[in-house]
C-alpha positions as CSV (number, residue, x, y, z in Angstrom):
1,M,8.4,53.2,-0.6
2,A,8.8,49.8,0.9
3,R,10.7,51.3,3.7
4,H,7.9,53.8,4.4
5,L,5.5,51.0,4.7
6,V,7.7,49.3,7.2
7,A,7.9,52.4,9.3
8,I,4.0,52.6,9.2
9,G,3.8,49.2,10.7
10,Q,6.3,50.0,13.3
11,L,4.7,53.3,14.3
12,I,0.8,53.0,13.8
13,D,0.1,52.1,17.2
14,E,2.6,54.2,19.0
15,D,2.9,57.3,16.9
16,P,0.0,57.4,14.4
17,T,0.8,61.0,13.2
18,E,4.4,60.0,12.3
19,A,3.0,56.7,10.6
20,L,0.7,59.0,8.5
21,A,3.6,61.1,7.5
22,H,5.5,58.0,6.1
23,A,2.2,56.9,4.4
24,L,1.8,60.1,2.6
25,A,5.6,59.8,1.5
26,A,4.9,56.4,0.3
27,R,1.8,57.6,-1.7
28,R,4.0,60.4,-3.4
29,L,6.3,57.6,-4.4
30,A,3.8,54.9,-5.5
31,A,0.1,56.1,-5.5
32,R,-1.0,53.4,-8.0
33,I,-0.3,50.6,-5.8
34,A,-3.4,49.6,-3.8
35,A,-1.5,48.5,-0.5
36,V,-0.2,52.0,-0.3
37,R,-3.5,53.6,-0.5
38,E,-4.7,51.2,2.0
39,A,-1.8,52.0,4.4
40,V,-2.6,55.7,4.0
41,G,-6.3,55.2,4.9
42,L,-5.6,53.2,7.9
43,A,-2.8,55.4,9.2
44,A,-5.2,58.3,8.8
45,Y,-7.8,56.5,10.8
46,H,-5.5,56.0,13.7
47,A,-4.3,59.6,13.4
48,G,-7.9,61.0,13.6
49,E,-7.8,62.1,9.9
50,W,-11.2,61.0,9.2
51,Q,-11.8,62.6,5.6
52,T,-8.3,61.5,4.4
53,A,-9.1,58.1,5.7
54,V,-12.6,57.9,3.9
55,A,-11.1,59.1,0.6
56,E,-8.2,56.7,0.7
57,L,-10.0,53.6,1.8
58,R,-12.6,54.1,-0.8
59,T,-9.8,54.6,-3.4
60,Y,-8.5,51.1,-2.1
61,H,-11.8,49.4,-2.4
62,R,-12.3,50.7,-5.9
63,M,-8.9,49.6,-6.9
64,T,-9.1,46.2,-5.4
65,G,-13.0,45.3,-5.7
66,L,-12.8,44.6,-1.8
67,Q,-15.0,45.8,0.9
68,S,-12.7,45.0,3.8
69,H,-12.6,48.2,5.5
70,L,-16.3,49.2,5.6
71,A,-16.3,49.2,9.3
72,V,-13.4,51.7,9.4
73,L,-15.3,53.8,6.8
74,A,-18.4,53.6,8.8
75,D,-16.6,54.8,12.0
76,C,-15.0,57.8,10.2
77,E,-18.6,58.7,9.1
78,R,-19.6,58.7,12.8
79,A,-16.4,60.8,13.7
80,L,-17.5,63.3,11.1
81,G,-21.0,63.6,12.5
82,R,-22.7,61.6,10.0
83,P,-24.1,58.6,11.7
84,E,-26.9,58.1,9.0
85,R,-24.2,57.4,6.6
86,A,-22.5,54.8,8.8
87,I,-25.9,53.1,8.9
88,D,-26.3,53.3,5.2
89,L,-23.0,51.5,4.7
90,F,-24.2,48.8,7.1
91,R,-27.3,48.4,5.1
92,G,-25.8,48.6,1.5
93,A,-22.9,46.3,2.1
94,D,-22.7,43.4,-0.2
95,R,-22.8,40.2,2.0
96,E,-21.4,37.8,-0.7
97,K,-18.2,40.0,-0.7
98,L,-18.1,40.6,3.1
99,D,-15.9,38.7,5.4
100,R,-17.7,37.6,8.6
101,A,-15.3,39.4,10.8
102,V,-15.8,42.5,8.8
103,A,-19.5,42.0,8.9
104,V,-19.7,41.9,12.7
105,E,-17.4,45.0,13.1
106,L,-19.6,46.8,10.7
107,L,-22.6,45.8,12.7
108,I,-20.9,47.1,15.9
109,V,-20.2,50.4,14.4
110,A,-23.6,50.7,13.0
111,A,-25.1,50.0,16.4
112,G,-22.9,52.8,17.8
113,A,-24.4,55.0,15.1
114,R,-27.7,54.2,16.3
115,G,-26.7,55.3,19.8
116,D,-25.4,58.5,18.3
117,L,-28.9,59.2,17.0
118,G,-30.3,58.7,20.5
119,Q,-31.8,55.2,19.4
120,K,-30.4,53.3,22.2
121,D,-33.0,50.5,22.4
122,A,-32.5,50.2,18.6
123,A,-28.8,49.7,19.1
124,V,-29.2,46.9,21.7
125,A,-31.7,45.1,19.2
126,M,-29.3,45.4,16.4
127,L,-26.5,43.6,18.3
128,Q,-28.9,40.5,19.3
129,V,-27.7,38.4,16.7
130,P,-26.9,34.6,16.9
131,E,-23.2,35.3,17.0
132,L,-23.8,36.7,20.4
133,T,-24.6,33.5,22.2
134,G,-23.0,31.0,19.6
135,D,-21.7,27.9,21.4
136,A,-18.3,28.0,19.4
137,P,-16.6,31.4,20.2
138,E,-15.4,33.0,17.1
139,P,-12.5,35.8,17.0
140,W,-15.3,38.6,17.1
141,T,-17.4,37.2,19.8
142,I,-15.6,39.1,22.6
143,R,-16.0,42.4,20.9
144,L,-19.7,41.6,20.0
145,R,-20.4,40.8,23.5
146,Y,-18.5,43.9,24.9
147,A,-20.5,46.2,22.5
148,Y,-23.7,44.7,23.5
149,A,-22.9,45.0,27.1
150,D,-21.8,48.6,26.5
151,A,-25.1,49.3,24.6
152,L,-27.2,47.7,27.5
153,L,-25.3,50.2,29.9
154,A,-25.9,53.1,27.6
155,G,-29.7,52.3,27.7
156,G,-29.8,52.1,31.5
157,R,-29.9,48.2,31.8
158,R,-27.2,48.0,34.3
159,E,-27.8,44.4,35.6
160,E,-27.9,43.0,32.0
161,A,-24.8,45.0,31.2
162,R,-23.0,43.4,34.0
163,E,-23.9,39.9,32.8
164,W,-22.6,40.6,29.2
165,F,-19.5,42.2,30.5
166,S,-18.9,39.1,32.5
167,R,-19.5,37.0,29.5
168,A,-17.0,38.9,27.5
169,A,-14.5,38.9,30.3
170,E,-14.8,35.0,30.4
171,L,-13.4,34.7,26.9
172,D,-11.1,37.7,27.0
173,V,-8.1,35.7,28.5
174,E,-5.5,37.9,26.6
175,G,-6.9,41.1,27.7
176,A,-8.0,42.5,24.2
177,T,-10.7,44.5,26.0
178,D,-11.1,46.1,29.3
179,A,-14.3,44.0,30.1
180,A,-13.0,42.8,33.4
181,E,-12.2,46.3,34.4
182,R,-15.7,47.4,33.4
183,L,-17.1,44.6,35.4
184,L,-15.1,45.5,38.5
185,E,-16.5,49.2,38.1
186,L,-20.0,48.2,37.8
187,D,-19.6,46.2,41.1
188,G,-18.3,49.2,42.8
189,V,-14.6,48.1,43.1
190,M,-12.3,50.9,42.8
191,I,-9.1,50.3,40.8
192,E,-6.0,51.1,42.9
193,G,-4.5,54.4,41.6
194,D,-7.7,55.9,40.2
195,D,-8.3,59.1,41.9
196,A,-11.4,60.2,39.9
197,D,-14.7,60.4,41.9
198,E,-17.5,58.2,41.6
199,G,-19.7,60.3,39.2
200,D,-16.5,60.6,36.7
201,D,-16.4,56.9,36.8
202,E,-19.9,56.3,35.7
203,V,-19.4,58.6,32.7
204,E,-16.3,57.0,31.8
205,V,-17.9,53.6,31.8
206,E,-20.8,54.5,29.8
207,D,-18.9,56.6,27.1
208,F,-15.8,54.4,26.8
209,T,-16.8,52.8,23.4
210,A,-19.7,55.2,22.6
211,G,-17.5,57.5,20.6
212,P,-16.0,56.8,17.1
213,G,-12.4,56.6,16.7
214,A,-11.8,55.5,20.4
215,P,-8.8,53.2,20.8
216,G,-9.9,49.8,19.6
217,A,-13.3,51.1,18.2
218,V,-12.8,49.1,15.2
219,S,-10.4,45.9,15.0
220,V,-8.2,47.0,12.0
221,R,-6.1,44.6,10.1
222,P,-4.7,45.4,6.6
223,D,-5.6,43.0,3.8
224,T,-2.0,42.9,2.7
225,E,0.7,42.5,5.3
226,L,3.0,45.4,5.4
227,V,6.1,44.8,3.7
228,D,9.1,43.3,5.7
229,E,12.6,44.4,5.3
230,D,13.6,41.4,3.2
231,S,11.4,42.4,0.4
232,L,12.7,46.0,0.2
233,D,14.7,45.7,-2.8
234,G,12.0,44.2,-5.0
235,A,9.2,46.5,-3.8
236,D,11.5,49.8,-4.2
237,A,12.0,48.6,-7.8
238,E,8.4,48.2,-8.4
239,S,7.6,51.7,-6.8
240,E,10.3,53.3,-9.2
241,R,8.6,51.9,-12.2
242,D,5.2,53.0,-11.1
243,G,6.5,56.4,-9.9
244,A,7.8,57.0,-13.4
245,N,4.1,56.9,-14.7
246,D,2.6,58.8,-12.1
247,G,2.0,62.6,-11.9
248,P,3.0,64.8,-8.9
249,D,1.8,63.2,-5.7
250,G,0.1,60.5,-7.7
251,A,-2.6,62.7,-8.7
252,R,-3.4,60.6,-11.9
253,A,-4.2,57.6,-9.8
254,E,-7.1,59.3,-7.9
255,S,-10.2,60.3,-9.5
256,G,-12.3,61.0,-6.5
257,P,-14.3,58.7,-4.1
258,P,-17.3,56.9,-5.5
259,T,-20.7,58.2,-4.9
260,S,-21.7,55.1,-2.6
261,E,-20.8,51.8,-1.4
262,A,-23.6,50.0,-3.3
263,G,-25.8,47.1,-2.3
264,D,-29.0,46.5,-0.6
265,S,-28.4,43.4,1.5
266,D,-27.7,43.0,5.2
267,P,-24.1,42.0,5.7
268,T,-24.9,39.4,8.3
269,D,-26.5,36.3,7.1
270,A,-28.7,35.6,10.2
271,K,-31.5,37.7,11.4
272,A,-31.3,39.5,14.8
273,Q,-32.7,37.5,17.8
274,R,-32.8,38.0,21.5
275,P,-30.1,36.3,23.7
276,A,-31.0,33.9,26.3
277,G,-32.6,35.4,29.3
278,E,-34.5,38.1,27.4
279,S,-38.1,37.8,26.7
280,G,-40.2,38.9,23.6
281,D,-40.2,38.3,19.9
282,A,-37.1,38.4,17.6
283,V,-36.6,42.1,16.5
284,D,-34.7,43.1,13.4
285,G,-32.1,45.8,14.3
286,D,-33.1,48.4,11.5
287,Q,-36.8,47.7,12.1
288,A,-36.3,48.6,15.6
289,G,-34.4,51.6,14.8
290,S,-37.3,52.8,12.4
291,R,-39.8,52.0,15.1
292,R,-38.0,54.4,17.4
């Protein structure tokens, strides 16, 4: 089992289909280990197996009591053509159990779901949170600014989008996003080797992060680091003990996904506000969506 987990970590970015095959093999050996179910869910997400990802990550949350992959679940719901469920996950998240980084990722996905429903102004309003303009940049600041710029561009607010792509690029010194390239494209600078016509460039710019499951759509990090090779012997022994108690394919461990990810609270503590340079009163993201 542990060797399969090591293989998942090595393959998930380069060959997600093969990583998923290893994950399913690990589940057959040790379906009652939460880290295995998490690995299957994340590998399935990377491989585009949305329904499997939803089932496995819900099982993982139920086994551990955590809510660490709500953003991935919400993105899967978008990919399955159910943006309303993605928004429900955002609304129902328990903020007392939600890590701030997860809350921001979930907010970004929920705003994308608003865009899926054609509520582009509501998507922009949802992302107008204090973290967007915070003085001390946090790890999620780049992704939040990038998502805000993308939402502005989808809503036809090109100049504002350029400003926020610029703000994202200023912080993105390691190239975690393509904010710099998006900024160049908005300025009409053609990247060498790009033989697409101008019309195609515009479509690509506006749709790069609009769709669920796109590369980097959700920043995914497992709660438990994948097993390293030094711990193989102990992990294999544990899997053998657990495997002796499981039925075929670990069927006994799975009782089906829960009916909901319960809760009524907003996963972010602060209310939405307009960033500097915009006029008007503060608007709550969900209220904006309902007005639309």
